[in-house]
N, C-alpha and C positions, 0 to 999 in steps of 0.2 A: 504494500500500500504506500503510495507516495505521501509525502508530508502534507501536501495540500488536501488530499482526500481524507487523511486521518483527522485533520483539523475540522474539516466540514462534518465528518461523522460525529465528532465529539460535540460540536456546537449545534447540531441539528435540533431544531425547535419542534419537538414532538408536542402533541396536544397536552400531555401531562406536564411537560416542562413549562409550556406557556402558561398553563393554569397555575402551576406552582409559583412561577415568577410573578404573575398578576396578583396572586394572594399576598406574596411577600411585599410587593410594592404597595398594595392597599394597607397592609398592617403598618408599614413604615410611615405612610401618610397619616394614618390615624394617630400613631404615636407623636408625630410632629404637631398635628393639630391640637392634641390634648396638652402638649407642652406649651403651645402658644396660649391656649385657654388659661392655663395656670398663671401665665405671665400678665394677663389683663389686669388693669387696675379696677378698683371697686366701682367707680363711676361707669366704666364701660360694661362691667358685668351687670350692673343695675339696668343699663340701657337694653341689654339683651335678655333681661328677665331672670338672671341667675344670681344667687348669693355666692359669696366667697366659698362657703362650705360645699355647695353644690358643684361649683367649678373644680374644687380640689378633689372631691369624690370622683368626678369624671376623669380628671387628669391622672389619677392614681390607678385607674383601671388598666389591666394589661392590654397590649396592643391587639391581641387576638380576640378580645372580648368586645364584639360588635353586634348590633341587632341582626337577626337572621336575614332580613331583607337586603342587607349590605353584602351578603356573601354570594349573591347570585352572579 
């Protein structure tokens, strides 16, 4: 097998790999959004209808803990 074809075979995007990659990207996005939520000031949190306690509870959730409708 040539070097080029072996690299292509390793990097081939199977449906499973694409799905796994998409889930990983989604989880990292959720983690970043939750970190930004934790950094909002109290006035901004009030504007969006959240208390500091609610924001912190959300920010501390694990990145894989998302509503089922997000997993589609």
